[in-house]
C-alpha positions, 0 to 999 in steps of 0.5 A, a space after each residue: 666243314 663240321 655239322 655236329 657242333 651248334 655254336 649258337 645253341 651256348 649260352 651268350 653266344 654272340 650268334 644268338 639273337 637274345 644274347 647280350 654278345 650277340 652281333 650279326 658281324 661276329 665270327 663263327 666258331 669252329 668245332 668244340 666252341 673254339 674259334 677256329 677255321 670252320 663256319 657254315 655260310 650265313 653267319 660270318 660277316 668277318 672271318 674268324 681267327 685263324 689263318 685268315 683275314 681281309 684281302 690286303 691285310 697280310 693274311 693277318 689274324 682276325 679276331 672275332 667281330 665287334 661284341 658287348 664283352 670287355 677285352 674281346 672285340 668291343 662295340 663302343 657306341 658314342 652319343 648320338 648326334 647330328 645326322 650325317 648327310 653326304 651329297 651324291 651328286 654326279 653319281 650314277 645312283 640318284 636319291 629320291 626324296 620321301 613324300 610317297 604315299 606310307 606302305 605297309 610292311 609287305 609292301 615295303 618287302 614286296 617292293 625291295 625284295 626283287 633288287 636284293 642278292 644273297 651274298 655267299 662268300 667263300 673263305 679259302 684260306 680258313 676252308 670256310 665261308 659267311 653270307 650277307 646281303 646286297 643291294 642291286 645299284 645297276 640293271 647290269 649287276 653292280 651290288 652295294 654291300 658292307 666290306 665286312 661280308 666280303 672281307 677274306 672271300 677268295 671267291 664271292 657268288 650272289 643269287 639275284 633274288 628277283 631272278 633267282 639266278 647265281 653270279 660269280 661276282 668280283 669286287 669293284 673296290 672297297 672302303 674298310 674305313 667305312 665298311 662299304 664295298 661295290 661288287 660286279 656280278 658277271 654276266 648280268 642283265 636286267 636286273 631289278 634295282 632297289 629304290 634308293 631314299 635320302 638319308 638326310 631325310 632321316 628323322 628320330 622316331 621314324 618307322 624303319 624296316 629292315 631286310 636282309 639275307 638272316 641266318 644265311 637261309 638264302 630264299 624270300 629276304 627276312 623282315 624286321 621293322 622298328 624305329 629310328 632311336 638316333 642319328 649320328 651315331 659311332 661304333 668302334 670294333 676293337 680287335 683285342 688280339 691285335 689292337 686294330 679298330 674299325 671306327 663307323 660314325 654318323 650311323 642311323 640306330 634303330 631297334 629293328 631286330 637285324 640278326 647275322 645275314 642282314 649286313 649289307 641289306 637295305 633299311 628303309 623308311 614307309 615309302 619302301 625307300 632305301 635310307 640305310 644299309 644295315 651294318 651291326 647290331 647288339 642285344 641287350 637283356 631287359 630281365 636277369 643276367 646274359 645266358 641265364 634262364 632269366 634273361 627273358 627278353 632282349 632290347 636290340 640295337 642296331 645300326 645302318 650306314 647312310 645311304 648317302 654316305 654309302 653312295 659317295 663311297 660307291 661313287 667313287 669306287 665306281 669313278 676309280 678314285 682311290 684314296 687313303 680310304 678307298 681301294 680300287 680293284 684286287 687286293 695285293 696278297 703277301 700271305 703272311 698271318 701275324 701275331 697279336 700286338 705285343 708280338 712274340 718272345 725273342 729266340 731263346 727266350 729273349 726280349 719280344 721281337 720289334 715289328 710284325 712277328 709271323 705266325 704263319 706262312 701261306 706256302 708258294 705265297 709272295 712272302 714264301 717265295 721271298 724267303 719269310 718264315 714263322 718267327 720272322 719278325 717284319 720290320 719295313 714293308 715298302 720302305 715304311 716302318 712296321 712296329 705292329 700287326 695293323 701296319 702290315 695291314 695298312 701298308 699292304 692295302 695300298 698295293 695291287 696283285 703284281 705290285 713288287 714291294 720291299 720287305 725288311 725283317 730279323 730272323 729268328 736268330 736277330 739277323 736283319 734280311 732283306 728282299 722283293 715279294 711280287 704280291 698275288 691276287 689276294 682275297 676280296 675287301 
């Protein structure tokens, strides 16, 4: 892992809090400022371009995280609407009502810090790592975090702030479309938990405090204060490379200055109760253009998933209730990297191949054993037509390790091939 290049120092870097492209979910570029397979822990969230990407996505190429830059990974923000309130009755985690005494920022941090964990995800297929934050829900080690914090991870470790111990973590389940994941810390007991609030009681203008693992540094959680700017906000993170988008709705919008690594951490009210989970942010220059010396100030726009919604998803995961949006347990791993939307030219300069064109195959993977190679185009998976890379992502996500899946593809000579692959254990989330 390179230690000589500092991408955050580059003008307009998505890793600079003062940059209008800044986002805590942006990937960390590789050496020379090129997006690649290197990236120090603490600045990730999402896996960057290269042979990697979230588990269940067929080891697809994962473009940059959501940033305010056209034709890359765009973050579109919809007008604020009504607050999203999701009932959490029956969940193992009871949300408490507000009405507690107003606490100082220091007191809020002191109250919530022991219930947080620093998450470090190893992205083995990319030879990289990323970091984020999690909230302890049970004394036996169930942890709530963003799915993008652990997406693409081949192993996950979490350091409990309360007792200082580090645990190996397993993914219990996740929802990519809601950006929520639940982890289980192995061998954990007696952990302190966060105090949960009720996000249906949140109002515009109220003071909030965001805590997390800013910069992936670990240790005492970082603190950022602000106010609720709007409720019911929507964002859409779009991968320009393959057109896959992630649309999140009903978010709490604030001006709290969260940083890379804070994703998955708590947004708290003045009573020290968690009312949201930090998930994305951007910064817009107030003076001058982006990345210039005259850009002396920045206004942060941050977004948090209402805790009621996050707990509703977590409750489904805990109950083992899989659905079109909730995946339970491990994810099947096919082992291919697919080209962005639009495919690649056909053999010998012919027309573009239909389906999802393979850019690379993991040696020894299910795809490799089935006979798939770079340049082949997957046209059917599990009996369902594949017309784009996002189809591979969606279809593979429905499978688990050990499942058999039929694959049809056209090889580089235009011949149709069919085989059955036995999926291996894939990366987390």
